[in-house]
N, C-alpha and C positions, 0 to 999 in steps of 0.2 A: 445431558447438561453441557457437554463439550461443544455441541453445535451452537448453543447460545453464546458461549465465549467466543467462538469463531466469528459469529455475526457481530458481536460487540467490538471485537478487534478490527474486523473489516470495516465497520461503520466509522469507528474512530480514525482509522488509517485513511479511509477515503475522504472523510471530512477534513482532516489535517492536510492531506495532499492537496485538496482544493484550496486551502488557505495558503499553502506554500507556493503552489504553481499558479495561482490566480485563475480567473475565469469563472464562469457560472458553474454551479453544481449540476450534475447529470441526473439527479434524483436519487432516492433512497437505495433502490436496488442496484443501480450501476455504481454508486459510491461504495456499496458493500462489496461488489464484485471486484472493483479496482483495488480496494483495500485487501481483499483475500488473495488475489493474484499477486499483489505487491508483497504480501506476507510470504508467499511461496518463493518469489524472486529474491526478496531480502534474506530469507532463511537460507536459501541455496548459496547466495553470495557470502553470507557470514560464515557458513560452514566451509566454503571454499578457501577462505582466508584464515581459517583456524579457530573461529569463535565457537563456543559450545552453546547449544540451544537451551540455556538456563538463564534465569534472571527475573522471572515473573511477568506480570502484565505490562509494566512500563517498558521493559526491554522488548517484549513482543510487539507492542504498538510502535516503538521507535524503529525496529527492524522492518515492520510492515510499511511504515511511512517511507522509510528509505527505499524500499523496493518499489512502492507505488509511485514515488516521485521519479525514480529512474525509468520506470515503465511509461509514465506519462510523458516524460521528456523525449524518450525514444519515439513514442507514438506521434508526438507533435512534429518531430524532425522528419519522420517518414511520410506523414500525410501532408506536410507543408502548410503554408498559409492558405486560408480560405478566401475566396473572392477573387 
């Protein structure tokens, strides 16, 4: 059952990151992957600054979005503008 929640959190975080950062979506699978990796990055950063990994689904999605936005921002800076 946990894998289903991971996918739900990843999907929500990927979708919300797309709204925050703009640009076209990358499809279901890539949005989930960005959301899941963002959750790992966000969770690591939150623990690094002293937050505890508690708070339920809303907290988890917010942390995942924070991590995914940061990850997307870094990726866009590294790859530069296209064209």
